[in-house]
Every structure is written in structure tokens, then in C-alpha cells.
C-alpha positions in Angstrom: 36.2 -11.5 10.6 35.0 -12.2 7.1 31.3 -11.9 6.5 29.3 -15.0 5.8 28.9 -14.2 2.1 32.6 -13.5 1.6 33.4 -16.8 3.2 30.9 -18.7 1.1 32.1 -16.9 -2.0 35.7 -17.8 -1.4 34.9 -21.4 -0.7 32.8 -21.7 -3.9 35.4 -19.8 -5.9 38.1 -22.3 -4.8 35.8 -25.2 -5.8 34.7 -23.7 -9.1 37.3 -21.0 -9.9 36.5 -20.7 -13.6 32.8 -20.3 -13.3 32.0 -18.4 -10.1 34.7 -15.7 -9.7 33.0 -13.4 -12.3 29.6 -13.7 -10.7 30.2 -11.5 -7.7 30.8 -7.8 -8.3 31.9 -5.9 -5.2 31.1 -2.3 -5.6 34.3 -1.3 -3.8 36.2 -2.8 -6.7 34.5 -0.2 -8.9 35.4 2.8 -6.8 32.7 2.9 -4.1 33.9 4.3 -0.9 31.1 3.6 1.6 32.1 6.5 3.7 28.8 8.4 3.5 30.4 11.5 2.1 31.4 10.7 -1.5 28.6 10.0 -4.0 28.9 6.2 -4.8 26.0 5.8 -7.2 28.3 6.0 -10.3 30.5 3.2 -8.9 27.4 1.0 -8.1 26.0 1.7 -11.6 29.3 0.6 -13.1 29.2 -2.6 -11.2 25.7 -3.2 -12.4 26.7 -2.5 -16.0 29.7 -4.9 -15.7 27.5 -7.7 -14.3 24.8 -7.1 -17.0 27.4 -7.2 -19.7 28.4 -10.7 -18.6 24.9 -12.0 -18.5 24.1 -11.1 -14.9 25.3 -11.7 -11.4 25.4 -10.4 -7.9 26.3 -6.8 -7.2 27.6 -7.0 -3.7 27.5 -4.0 -1.3 29.5 -4.6 1.8 29.1 -2.8 5.1 29.3 1.0 4.9 27.2 4.0 4.1 26.8 4.7 0.4 25.6 8.2 -0.5 23.8 7.9 -3.9 21.7 9.4 -6.5 19.9 7.3 -9.1 20.9 3.6 -9.3 19.9 2.1 -12.6 18.9 -1.6 -12.2 19.4 -4.1 -15.0 18.1 -7.6 -15.9 19.4 -10.7 -14.2 21.0 -8.7 -11.4 20.9 -9.4 -7.7 21.7 -6.3 -5.7 22.8 -7.6 -2.3 23.1 -5.2 0.7 25.2 -6.8 3.4 24.5 -6.5 7.1 25.7 -3.0 8.0 25.3 -1.7 4.4 23.1 1.4 4.0 22.3 3.1 0.7 21.4 6.7 1.5 19.5 8.9 -0.9 21.6 12.1 -0.9 20.1 15.6 -1.2 20.4 17.0 -4.8 22.5 20.0 -5.5 22.3 22.7 -8.1 24.7 20.7 -10.3 23.7 17.1 -9.7 20.9 14.8 -8.5 18.6 12.1 -9.6 17.7 11.1 -13.1 15.0 13.3 -14.6 11.4 12.2 -14.7 10.7 10.8 -18.2 7.8 12.2 -20.3 4.4 10.5 -19.9 1.5 11.7 -22.1 -1.0 10.0 -19.7 0.0 11.8 -16.5 -3.2 13.8 -16.2 -5.0 10.6 -15.1 -2.9 10.1 -12.0 -0.7 12.3 -9.9 3.0 13.1 -10.8 4.4 10.4 -8.5 2.5 7.6 -10.2 3.4 8.8 -13.7 7.2 8.7 -13.6 9.8 6.2 -12.6 13.3 7.4 -13.4 13.3 10.2 -10.8 14.0 7.6 -8.0 16.9 6.3 -5.9 16.6 2.9 -7.7 14.7 2.3 -10.9 14.2 -0.2 -13.7 12.0 -0.2 -16.8 11.4 -3.3 -19.0 13.6 -5.6 -16.9 13.4 -9.2 -15.9 14.9 -11.4 -13.2 15.8 -8.7 -10.7 16.4 -9.2 -7.0 17.2 -6.6 -4.3 17.9 -8.2 -0.9 19.2 -7.4 2.5 19.8 -7.6 5.4 21.0 -4.0 4.7 19.1 -0.7 4.7 17.8 1.8 2.1 17.5 5.3 3.6 15.7 7.9 1.5 16.7 11.0 3.5 17.2 13.2 0.3 13.9 12.2 -1.4 10.9 14.5 -1.4 7.6 13.1 -0.4 5.8 15.2 -3.0 5.7 15.1 -6.8 8.3 17.6 -8.1 9.2 18.6 -11.6 12.4 20.3 -10.5 15.5 18.8 -12.2 17.5 16.5 -10.1 14.8 15.9 -7.5 13.9 12.3 -6.6 10.7 11.2 -4.9 10.8 7.4 -4.7 13.1 4.8 -3.2 12.4 1.9 -5.7 10.5 2.3 -9.0 9.8 -0.5 -11.4 7.8 -0.3 -14.6 6.8 -3.2 -17.0 9.2 -5.7 -15.4 8.8 -9.3 -14.6 10.2 -11.8 -12.1 11.2 -9.4 -9.4 12.0 -10.2 -5.8 12.5 -7.8 -2.9 13.6 -9.5 0.3 15.0 -8.9 3.8 15.5 -5.1 3.5 14.9 -2.3 5.9 13.6 0.9 4.3 13.4 4.3 6.0 12.1 7.7 5.0 11.4 6.7 1.4 9.7 9.8 -0.1 6.4 9.5 -2.0 6.8 5.7 -2.3 9.0 3.2 -0.7 8.1 1.0 -3.7 6.2 2.0 -6.9 5.7 -1.1 -9.0 3.7 -0.4 -12.2 3.0 -3.2 -14.7 5.2 -5.7 -12.9 4.3 -9.3 -13.2 5.6 -12.1 -10.9 6.5 -9.9 -8.0 7.6 -11.2 -4.6 8.0 -8.9 -1.6 9.1 -10.8 1.5 10.2 -9.8 5.0 10.7 -6.0 4.4 10.6 -3.6 7.3 9.5 -0.2 6.0 9.1 3.0 8.1 8.3 5.9 5.8 6.8 9.4 5.3 4.3 8.6 2.5 3.2 5.4 0.9 4.8 2.1 1.6 4.1 -0.3 -1.3 2.1 0.9 -4.3 1.3 -2.1 -6.4 -0.2 -0.7 -9.7 -1.4 -2.7 -12.7 0.6 -5.8 -11.5 -0.2 -9.5 -11.9 0.8 -12.4 -9.7 2.1 -10.6 -6.6 3.0 -12.1 -3.3 3.5 -9.8 -0.3 4.4 -11.7 2.9 5.8 -11.1 6.4 6.3 -7.3 5.9 6.0 -4.5 8.5 5.0 -1.2 7.1 4.7 2.0 9.2 3.2 4.8 7.1 1.5 7.4 9.3 1.1 9.9 6.5 -0.2 7.7 3.7 -1.2 4.1 2.9 1.0 1.3 4.0 0.2 -1.4 1.4 -2.1 -0.2 -1.4 -3.2 -1.9 -4.7 -3.9 0.5 -7.6 -4.8 0.2 -11.2 -4.0 3.6 -12.8 -3.8 4.6 -16.4 0.0 5.4 -16.1 0.9 2.8 -18.7 -1.4 4.4 -21.3 -3.8 1.5 -21.2 -6.2 -0.3 -18.9 -4.6 -3.0 -16.9 -6.0 -4.8 -13.9 -4.1 -5.6 -10.7 -4.8 -9.3 -10.2 -3.8 -12.5 -8.5 -2.4 -10.8 -5.4 -1.9 -12.2 -1.9 -1.1 -10.1 1.1 -0.4 -12.2 4.1 1.2 -12.1 7.6 1.8 -8.4 7.4 1.8 -5.6 10.0 0.7 -2.1 9.1 0.6 0.9 11.3 0.5 4.7 11.8 3.0 5.2 14.6 5.0 8.4 14.3 7.5 8.4 11.4 10.5 6.2 11.9 9.5 5.1 15.4 8.7 1.6 14.3 12.1 1.0 12.9 13.8 2.1 16.2 11.1 0.4 18.2 10.3 3.5 20.2 6.6 3.3 19.0 5.8 7.0 19.5 2.3 8.6 19.1 2.9 12.4 19.3 1.7 13.2 15.7 -2.0 12.5 15.5 -2.7 13.6 12.0 -1.6 12.8 8.4 -1.3 15.9 6.1 -4.9 15.4 5.0 -6.0 15.9 8.6 -7.9 12.6 8.6 -5.9 10.9 11.4 -3.1 8.5 11.0 -3.1 6.5 7.7 -1.0 3.4 7.6 -3.6 0.9 6.4 -4.1 -1.7 3.7 -6.2 -0.4 0.8 -7.5 -1.3 -2.6 -7.8 1.9 -4.7 -7.9 4.9 -5.1 -6.4 5.0 -8.6 -8.8 2.6 -10.3 -9.0 3.1 -14.1 -8.3 -0.7 -14.3 -9.8 -3.2 -12.0 -8.8 -5.5 -9.1 -9.4 -9.3 -9.5 -8.5 -12.3 -7.4 -7.2 -10.6 -4.3 -6.6 -12.4 -1.0 -5.6 -10.5 2.2 -5.1 -12.7 5.3 -3.5 -12.9 8.7 -2.7 -9.2 8.9 -2.5 -6.7 11.8 -3.5 -3.0 11.7 -2.6 -0.7 14.6 -3.1 3.1 15.2 -4.2 3.6 11.6 -7.2 3.8 9.3 -9.3 0.7 8.6 -9.5 -1.6 5.7 -10.6 0.2 2.5 -11.8 -1.3 -0.8 -12.5 1.4 -3.4 -13.2 1.8 -7.1 -13.9 5.3 -8.3 -12.4 5.7 -11.8 -14.2 2.9 -13.7 -12.4 -0.3 -12.5 -14.1 -3.6 -11.7 -13.5 -5.0 -8.3 -14.2 -8.8 -8.3 -13.4 -11.8 -6.2 -11.7 -10.3 -3.1 -11.3 -12.3 0.1 -10.2 -10.7 3.4 -9.8 -13.0 6.4 -8.2 -13.2 9.8 -7.6 -9.5 10.4 -7.1 -7.9 13.8 -7.2 -4.1 14.2 -6.6 -1.8 17.2 -7.0 1.9 17.6 -8.7 2.7 14.3 -9.2 6.3 13.5 -12.0 6.0 10.9 -14.2 3.2 9.6 -13.1 -0.3 10.4 -14.5 -1.5 7.0 -15.0 0.9 4.1 -16.3 -0.3 0.7 -16.8 2.5 -1.8 -17.9 2.4 -5.5 -17.7 6.0 -6.7 -17.6 8.0 -9.9 -14.7 10.3 -9.7 -13.8 9.1 -13.2 -10.1 10.2 -13.4 -9.8 8.1 -16.6 -10.0 8.6 -20.4 -13.3 10.2 -21.5 -16.1 7.7 -22.0 -14.9 5.2 -19.3 -18.0 3.8 -17.6 -18.5 3.7 -13.9 -17.0 0.6 -12.4 -18.4 -2.2 -10.3 -17.8 -4.1 -7.1 -19.0 -7.6 -6.5 -18.1 -11.0 -4.9 -16.4 -9.6 -1.8 -15.9 -11.9 1.2 -14.7 -10.4 4.6 -14.5 -12.8 7.5 -12.9 -13.3 10.9 -12.2 -9.6 11.7 -11.6 -8.2 15.1 -11.4 -4.4 15.4 -10.9 -2.7 18.8 -11.2 1.0 19.7 -12.8 2.1 16.5 -13.9 5.7 15.9 -17.7 5.8 16.0 -18.4 8.7 13.7 -18.3 6.7 10.5 -19.3 3.2 11.8 -18.5 0.9 8.8 -19.7 1.9 5.4 -20.8 0.1 2.2 -21.8 2.7 -0.4 -22.2 2.8 -4.2 -23.7 5.7 -6.1 -27.1 6.1 -7.7 -27.5 3.6 -10.5 -24.4 1.6 -9.5 -24.7 -0.8 -6.6 -22.1 -2.7 -4.7 -23.3 -6.3 -4.8 -22.8 -9.8 -3.5 -20.8 -9.0 -0.3 -20.6 -11.4 2.7 -19.4 -10.2 6.1 -19.1 -13.0 8.6 -17.5 -13.6 12.0 -16.9 -9.9 12.6 -16.3 -8.2 16.0 -16.1 -4.4 16.2 -15.6 -2.6 19.4 -16.6 1.1 18.9 -15.9 4.1 21.1 -19.6 5.1 20.9 -20.9 8.2 22.6 -23.0 9.5 19.8 -26.7 10.2 19.3 -29.1 10.4 16.3 -28.9 14.2 16.4 -25.1 14.0 15.8 -26.0 12.7 12.3 -29.0 14.9 11.6 -27.7 16.2 8.2 -28.5 14.2 5.1 -25.7 11.9 4.0 -24.2 13.5 0.8 -23.7 11.3 -2.2 -20.3 12.9 -2.9 -20.1 10.8 -6.1 -16.9 12.5 -7.4 -15.0 13.2 -4.2 -11.8 11.5 -3.2 -13.0 8.4 -1.2 -12.5 8.5 2.6 -15.2 7.8 5.2 -15.3 11.4 6.4 -16.8 12.4 2.9 -20.2 11.4 4.4 -19.9 13.2 7.7 -21.1 11.5 10.8 -23.3 8.7 9.5 -26.7 7.8 11.1 -25.8 4.2 11.9 -23.6 3.0 14.8 -22.8 -0.4 13.2 -23.1 -0.3 9.3 -24.3 2.3 6.9 -25.3 0.6 3.7 -26.4 2.6 0.6 -26.8 1.7 -3.1 -26.1 -2.0 -2.5 -27.7 -5.3 -3.0 -27.3 -8.9 -1.9 -25.3 -8.0 1.2 -25.1 -10.7 3.9 -24.2 -10.2 7.6 -23.5 -13.4 9.5 -22.4 -13.5 13.1 -21.5 -9.9 13.5 -20.9 -8.5 17.0 -20.8 -4.9 18.1 -19.8 -3.4 21.4 -19.6 0.2 22.5 -17.4 1.7 25.1 -19.9 4.6 25.6 -23.7 4.3 24.9 -24.6 5.1 21.3 -28.3 5.6 20.6 -28.1 5.6 16.8 -29.7 2.6 15.0 -27.3 -0.4 14.5 -27.9 -0.5 10.8 -29.2 2.2 8.4 -29.8 1.3 4.8 -30.7 3.4 1.8 -31.5 2.0 -1.7 -30.4 -1.4 -0.5 -32.0 -4.7 -1.6 -31.5 -8.3 -0.7 -29.8 -7.7 2.7 -29.7 -10.7 5.0 -28.9 -10.7 8.7 -28.1 -13.7 10.9 -26.8 -13.7 14.5 -26.3 -10.0 14.9 -25.4 -8.8 18.4 -25.0 -5.4 20.1 -23.4 -5.2 23.5 -24.0 -9.0 24.0 -27.7 -8.8 23.2 -29.3 -10.2 20.0 -30.2 -7.4 17.6 -33.7 -7.3 16.2 -35.2 -5.5 13.2 -36.0 -2.4 15.3 -32.3 -1.8 15.1 -32.4 -1.6 11.3 -33.6 1.6 9.8 -34.5 1.7 6.1 -34.4 5.3 5.0 -35.4 5.0 1.3 -35.5 2.6 -1.6 -35.4 4.5 -4.9 
């Protein structure tokens, strides 16, 4: 039986034979075998070149398994993976492999993976009008999850740099190395209905403008599922701005067990030994800022909580998070951190975080060691944050003596809730902050927790309304103010 696309193509070609026939480029016509044994990337690249030479078109990949090294994308190309088509990243050999990582004089400001694009299964630089769509599969079995300078080694499934008008849709992506997607300096980016089950980051959206991420499922137990960044990889400061993330599911189930729907939980730790990752995060790379970000109608499960971070000088402004449900969260449900790691060019000032709105959040079975945290650093406050209609169900079971040590400032450390140790509050720990409003916030504890509900330190202009703990209204005896420098 002919596939739907072949049937449509034939019908349209009969109706418009002079105009349509050259628009579809079947990779098998260029020598691809689809047998999973022969390397087919050269044939796919030849099909892409032929389409590009004619002004663009659809490069069609029919059902089959296509062992590949680097596939070089081109402008005005639609790479279409048919149902049953799988592009597999093959392991490199001594004689052949992926395109080499290109030089980048700015790579000291971010790790190796963020600094290079060509050492990938699919990559494009300076392109426009590119679509990669399914319903086929991309499998990155031969990609490393680490940064590697060895010739021929690839560490990303899809890498895009300084492109515009890009759409990724209806794909399944498995075991994708360091990144399933690294998009750096990409404007007008649409990511829709992707199912990603991987062994490091899912989507890294870095220095991008006008991004829509919708209806995606990303399982990433060893790193972040969907993360916005603003590194210095382009050699200039560039914000990530005008981004929406909506109707997505993120999780930390064992690797590849979301894709096969077995939902296993035998691997309790990511490589950093901080529990399963798999969350939505803003930061860590933050030389540039984050502006006009909306995250809504998303589900977190068996992973870390929501994190918003600026530690390299970036300004975080006008972020709205709403209608979030979380279950089985291994650290803080909500973590806002303004730090001063300053992995940016010398002279970059400490950043800022302001005008943050977080509402309608339900978090169940949350680790109590870190409660939720809002923390700047001395001289640099997080400001103008509203948290409303929040329900957090903690595990509890802690006492004040469990948090007897002073909470370290840890100004230059990599931001994770555990950097502070067990915090002295069972609800929110707030430090170096001002104008923070809590409205209709409810806490419940599976086991008794005798720590104060709120502990504040160098915090001004805090407002509390309708705060409840285990169903009882909280009063100001639940709020401990440790200092005000």
C-alpha cells in the first residue's frame, strides 16, 4: 500500500506535473539504502544539496533505518521522516564519523557542548526556512553525552546556530547525546508535538527570540528537559526573549522508558547525584538575559522542580509561570536564584531578577530538605515577585536542628538547591530579596515538620495573605526574620 504522502504526491504531480515533480526529493533516489547497515548520510546530504540548488523542497525519507553521520541542513528545506523511518546516529570509526567541531574563540564562557554545532547528527548555521518533521524517529545511539574534542565524535542530535524561521514537528527523538536540540541565536522557532527520551538535555534554547514550544513530552533523567539559556557562545550578549512553553510534559523516568511507556524508576540519581533532573529551567548559562517568558499548562513528574536562575550577569525580567502541576519532586518545588558565578567576559556586572509571577501551582510529594527558595546575593536582591494560588505537599519529617548550620552564601557556585544544605524553613526560605508577595499559599506535610514556615534574611517588603499550613491559617509566629543587613 502506498503511503499517504506518496499518494498525495502522485495526485498533485498528475495535476501539476511541470511544477511539483521536482519539489520532492526521495533519498532512495540518491542512493540511500535504509537497511541500517550502510551509511546513508552522504545520500541524504546529496538529496538536500539537490533540493537547495533548485530553490528548496521536501527531502523525503521513506520507511527504513538510515545509519548516518552528520547531515548538513540547508535553507528552504523540509526534511520529512515518514512513519517507520528512523535516522540512527552511527558510532564513529577510526576513519570516519561526524563533522569536526568548528573553532570558537569564546568557548571558555560555556562548556564544549554549547560552543560548537557542526559535531552533530544534524546541523545548520545561518539558515532560514527550515522544517524537520515526522512522524518518524531520530535515534542518537552513536552520540556521546559529553563534550569531546576527539575527531569524528558527535554529541548532539540537532544543532542550529543563527538561523531563522525553523519548525520542528511530530518527531520522536531517543538517546540524543548532550542535547536533543541545541538552538543558539535562532529567531522564529517553533517546536511542536515532539516526544523526546534522552540521556542528557532535551531542548536547550540559547540566545533565541520568538520561540514557541508546545505539546511536547521530554524525559531527561540525567539533565534538564526544557531549558532556556543565554550564553556567550555567539561572541556577544544576546537575550533569550519572547518565549512560550505550553502544554508540555517533563519527567525524570529512567532513560528511554517514557518512549516505550514502561515508565521505570530504577535509576534514582543523575550523574551529579542530585536526584532525577528532567525539569523546566531558565538558566544556568546566563551571560545574556531572559525577557518576556511565559510557561503554562505543564506537568512535571519524578524530577526536580521549577528553576529560574541568573548567575553570569543576565537580567531576568517579565516571567509568568501558571497552571503547573508537579508530582514526586526531588528538590525545591520553586527555586529562584540570582548568583554571581560570572562566567562571562571580564567586567560584566552581576545580573538582576524582577517582575516574576508564579501562580496556580500544585506540587505533590516534594522533598522537604530545601523547601522552596528565593535567594539573591549580598547587594543584589531578587525583587518584585508574586506567588499566588500555590499548593505544596511536602514530605516533612524535619526539625530545626536538622538545619542548624548557617546557610552559606555560595555566591559563585553552580546553582542547585542543595548548595544551601538543609534550609531552616519548611515552606519558603527568602534571602536578599524585596517586594515579594505571597497570596493564597497552602502547605501540607506528610510527616510533622517543626521548622518555621518562612525564614527570611535581608528581605524587605514581604507581604503575606491567606497562608495556610496543614489546613490552619498561618500567623506571624511562623515567620522568622534572621537578619536585615
